[in-house]
C-alpha positions as CSV (number, residue, x, y, z in Angstrom):
1,M,1.3,-15.4,6.9
2,A,-0.5,-13.0,4.6
3,A,-2.0,-14.6,1.6
4,D,-4.5,-13.7,-1.2
5,T,-7.8,-15.2,-0.2
6,A,-8.6,-16.2,-3.8
7,T,-5.4,-17.9,-4.8
8,Y,-3.7,-18.4,-1.4
9,T,-0.5,-16.9,-2.9
10,L,1.8,-15.5,-0.2
11,H,2.5,-11.8,-0.3
12,V,6.3,-11.5,0.0
13,P,6.6,-8.1,1.5
14,A,3.9,-8.9,4.1
15,C,5.7,-12.2,5.0
16,A,8.9,-10.3,5.4
17,F,7.3,-7.9,7.7
18,L,5.9,-10.7,9.8
19,Q,9.3,-12.4,9.9
20,S,10.8,-9.1,11.1
21,L,8.4,-9.2,14.0
22,R,9.5,-12.8,14.8
23,N,13.2,-11.8,14.6
24,K,12.6,-8.9,17.0
25,G,11.1,-11.4,19.5
26,R,7.6,-10.0,19.4
27,S,4.8,-12.0,20.9
28,P,3.3,-14.7,18.6
29,N,0.0,-13.1,19.4
30,I,1.1,-9.8,17.9
31,E,2.2,-11.6,14.7
32,R,-1.1,-13.5,14.6
33,V,-3.2,-10.3,14.9
34,Y,-1.1,-8.3,12.5
35,A,-1.2,-11.1,9.9
36,G,-5.0,-11.1,9.9
37,R,-5.3,-7.4,9.6
38,L,-2.5,-7.2,7.0
39,A,-4.3,-9.8,4.9
40,L,-7.6,-7.9,5.1
41,Y,-5.8,-4.7,4.0
42,L,-4.0,-6.4,1.1
43,N,-7.1,-8.1,-0.1
44,H,-9.1,-4.9,0.1
45,C,-6.4,-3.1,-2.0
46,H,-6.3,-6.0,-4.5
47,A,-10.1,-6.1,-4.9
48,R,-10.2,-2.3,-5.7
49,R,-7.0,-2.3,-7.7
50,I,-5.2,0.1,-5.3
51,D,-1.4,0.0,-4.9
52,W,-1.1,-1.2,-1.3
53,A,2.3,0.6,-0.9
54,A,1.0,4.0,-1.9
55,A,-2.7,3.9,-1.1
56,S,-4.2,7.3,-0.3
57,F,-6.9,7.9,2.3
58,L,-9.4,8.7,-0.4
59,A,-8.7,5.6,-2.4
60,L,-9.1,3.4,0.6
61,S,-12.3,5.0,1.8
62,Q,-14.2,4.7,-1.5
63,L,-16.6,1.8,-1.7
């Protein structure tokens, strides 16, 4: 599951994506790896106030 690290609130679109992997019969290891990386991406976007669904390369690369 993908959750906000500060509040542990689940991110609905991310959870739906992970569920779709499960429904397609993907390996549990794929889901585990994707969940961790997806959580890092979402938390990075949240911390920098970037819209995760429309993030540009420049917005993501700025520190």
